[in-house]
C-alpha positions in Angstrom: 306.8 -102.9 117.3 304.1 -102.7 119.9 303.9 -99.0 119.7 303.6 -99.1 115.8 300.8 -101.7 116.2 299.0 -99.7 118.8 299.2 -96.6 116.5 297.7 -98.5 113.8 294.9 -99.7 115.9 294.2 -96.1 116.8 294.0 -95.1 113.3 291.2 -97.4 112.7 289.2 -95.8 115.3 290.0 -92.2 113.9 288.9 -92.9 110.4 285.1 -92.7 109.3 283.3 -96.0 108.6 283.4 -96.9 104.8 280.0 -97.0 103.2 279.2 -100.4 101.5 276.7 -99.7 98.7 276.0 -103.0 97.3 275.0 -101.2 94.2 274.8 -103.6 91.1 276.8 -102.9 88.1 274.2 -102.7 85.2 273.8 -106.0 83.3 277.1 -107.5 84.7 275.9 -109.6 87.7 278.6 -108.0 89.9 277.7 -106.4 93.1 279.9 -103.6 94.3 281.3 -104.0 97.8 283.5 -101.0 98.0 282.8 -98.2 95.2 285.3 -95.3 95.1 283.3 -93.7 92.3 280.7 -92.5 94.9 282.6 -92.8 98.1 286.0 -91.5 99.1 288.3 -94.0 100.8 287.4 -94.0 104.5 288.8 -96.5 107.1 291.7 -97.6 105.2 295.0 -97.8 107.1 298.6 -98.8 106.2 300.5 -101.6 107.6 304.1 -101.7 106.3 307.3 -103.3 107.1 307.9 -100.6 109.6 306.3 -102.9 112.2 309.6 -105.1 111.8 312.1 -102.3 111.3 311.8 -101.9 107.5 311.4 -98.4 105.6 308.8 -98.9 103.1 305.8 -96.5 103.0 302.3 -96.6 101.5 299.0 -94.8 101.8 295.4 -95.0 100.4 294.1 -91.7 99.1 291.2 -90.4 96.8 292.3 -89.2 93.4 289.4 -86.7 92.9 288.5 -88.6 89.8 286.2 -91.3 91.2 289.0 -93.6 92.3 291.4 -94.2 95.0 295.1 -95.0 94.8 297.3 -97.3 96.9 300.8 -95.9 96.4 304.1 -95.6 98.0 307.7 -96.8 98.0 308.9 -100.4 98.6 312.3 -100.5 100.4 314.4 -103.5 100.9 316.5 -101.9 103.6 316.6 -103.3 107.1 315.3 -106.7 105.9 312.1 -104.8 104.8 310.0 -105.6 101.8 306.3 -105.1 102.1 303.7 -102.4 102.0 300.0 -102.7 102.4 296.6 -101.2 103.2 293.5 -102.7 104.5 290.0 -101.7 105.6 287.3 -103.6 107.7 284.2 -104.8 106.0 281.0 -106.1 107.7 281.0 -109.7 108.5 278.8 -111.5 105.8 279.5 -108.9 103.1 281.1 -111.5 100.9 278.7 -114.3 101.7 277.2 -116.4 98.9 279.7 -115.0 96.3 282.3 -117.0 94.5 284.8 -114.4 93.4 286.0 -110.9 93.7 286.1 -108.6 90.8 288.3 -105.4 90.8 288.4 -102.6 88.5 291.9 -101.1 88.5 294.8 -99.5 86.9 298.3 -100.6 87.7 301.9 -100.0 87.0 303.0 -103.2 85.8 303.9 -104.7 89.2 302.4 -107.8 90.7 300.1 -107.2 93.7 298.3 -109.3 96.3 294.8 -109.1 97.4 294.4 -110.1 101.0 291.4 -111.1 103.1 291.3 -111.9 106.7 288.5 -113.6 108.7 289.1 -111.5 111.8 289.2 -107.9 112.6 292.6 -108.4 114.6 295.6 -106.4 113.5 297.8 -109.7 113.3 297.1 -113.2 112.5 296.4 -115.3 109.4 295.7 -113.6 106.1 294.4 -115.2 102.8 296.2 -114.0 99.7 296.0 -114.1 96.0 298.4 -112.4 93.5 297.4 -110.7 90.3 299.4 -108.9 87.5 298.8 -105.4 86.4 299.4 -103.7 83.0 301.2 -100.3 83.2 298.8 -97.3 82.9 295.8 -99.5 81.5 292.5 -100.0 83.3 291.7 -103.7 83.6 289.2 -105.9 85.4 290.8 -108.6 87.6 288.7 -111.5 88.8 290.0 -113.8 91.7 288.0 -116.9 92.7 287.9 -117.3 96.4 289.2 -120.7 95.9 292.5 -119.1 94.7 293.3 -117.5 98.1 296.0 -119.2 100.2 296.5 -118.9 104.1 299.7 -116.8 104.9 301.2 -115.9 108.2 304.2 -113.5 108.2 305.2 -114.9 104.8 304.8 -118.6 105.5 301.9 -121.0 104.9 300.5 -122.2 108.2 299.8 -126.0 108.1 296.8 -125.8 110.5 295.0 -122.9 108.7 291.4 -123.4 107.8 290.1 -122.7 104.3 288.9 -119.3 103.6 285.2 -118.8 104.4 283.9 -115.7 102.4 281.0 -115.3 104.7 283.6 -114.7 107.6 285.7 -112.2 105.8 286.2 -109.0 108.1 289.2 -107.3 106.3 290.0 -106.6 102.7 293.3 -105.2 101.6 296.2 -104.8 99.0 299.8 -105.7 99.4 303.0 -105.2 97.5 305.9 -107.5 98.2 308.2 -110.2 96.4 311.2 -107.8 96.2 309.6 -105.3 93.8 311.7 -102.4 95.1 310.8 -98.7 94.2 307.8 -96.5 93.8 304.5 -98.2 93.1 300.9 -97.0 92.2 297.7 -98.9 92.1 294.5 -97.2 91.3 291.2 -98.7 92.1 287.7 -97.8 90.9 285.7 -100.4 92.8 285.8 -103.9 94.3 282.9 -106.0 93.7 281.8 -109.7 94.0 280.2 -112.2 91.7 277.7 -114.9 92.4 278.5 -118.3 91.5 275.4 -118.7 89.1 276.3 -115.8 87.1 278.9 -117.8 84.9 279.0 -121.4 83.9 
């Protein structure tokens, strides 16, 4: 397990730093934080159940069509059952926003958006689930108030509330026994300010 964690940390250092454009989507009030339409996915790395002996696999790769895809295979063998990818973001990138907005095309499975207030490999994450419609582009909105603390599948009692201004990692996860191949295509991840909507 220590070896797998060390290798994952080395992967962070080996990837190029992702550009965060903060380019506004016209007339929408949404500020893009990560935009795969103009930048290929750099700095993303996978954290799967192999760190606990499982056999799931995943990756984040460019499609060549202005998007990136989180895909792989979820296996329940060896008490496994999760696959995830994440990337570091500058502290303060999500400050003064009220929700995340993601443009994506799914496969009908239920995914989690996961945020971390630390750049550490392990520790408390904040999760919020969202549904997808197979082969259809949709825009998913997740208020920061919907994110719940989680540590290795459990909700820690002493966890502090999510502070968007302190978010240092953003990621996606598939879990909940949804065995088999999966595919989640993402065009961009944005954030919306509280005054945009009543």
